[in-house]
C-alpha positions in Angstrom: 24.2 165.3 87.6 25.3 166.2 91.0 26.9 162.9 93.1 27.8 162.9 97.4 30.5 159.3 97.4 30.9 156.7 100.6 34.6 156.2 99.6 37.6 154.5 101.7 40.3 156.5 103.5 44.2 156.4 102.6 44.3 156.4 106.6 42.3 154.4 107.7 38.2 154.9 107.9 35.7 156.1 105.3 35.3 159.6 103.4 32.2 161.1 102.8 32.7 163.6 99.6 31.1 165.5 96.6 31.6 164.8 93.6 35.1 166.5 92.4 36.0 167.7 95.9 39.3 167.5 97.0 38.0 167.1 100.0 36.1 165.4 102.4 32.9 166.6 104.3 32.8 163.8 106.6 34.9 161.4 107.9 33.8 158.1 109.7 35.3 154.8 111.2 32.7 152.5 110.0 31.2 152.4 106.5 27.8 152.0 107.9 28.1 155.3 109.6 29.4 156.9 106.6 26.8 156.4 104.7 24.1 157.2 106.7 25.4 160.6 106.6 25.9 160.3 103.0 21.8 159.2 102.6 21.5 161.9 104.9 23.5 165.1 102.9 22.5 163.7 99.4 18.9 163.6 100.4 19.0 166.8 101.6 20.7 168.9 98.1 18.9 165.5 96.5 21.9 164.6 94.5 23.3 161.0 93.5 25.2 159.1 96.1 27.7 156.3 95.1 29.0 153.9 97.5 32.6 152.3 96.7 33.7 148.8 98.2 37.8 149.0 100.1 39.0 148.5 96.7 36.9 152.1 94.6 34.3 149.9 92.5 31.1 151.3 93.3 28.9 149.1 95.2 26.3 150.8 95.3 24.6 153.8 94.2 21.1 155.9 95.2 19.1 158.5 93.6 17.6 161.3 95.7 16.0 163.5 93.5 16.3 164.1 89.7 17.1 161.0 89.0 17.5 160.7 85.1 16.6 157.2 84.4 13.5 156.5 86.7 12.1 153.3 88.0 8.8 152.7 85.7 6.3 152.3 88.1 
């Protein structure tokens, strides 16, 4: 499924990047700002949002539409 990622920037701060893209769609000073922006973009485009830690590992994943494994009610 299409994804957006919140990832640490090599120059400091945090980037929001669409999966497979070379360039960031947004750069932020704090992770919180990047996550807020990433959630908004992900909801609008109905993608999965992957939030990474400083070490690059995925810490959290949010689904905003077309979830391949929706929770059972």
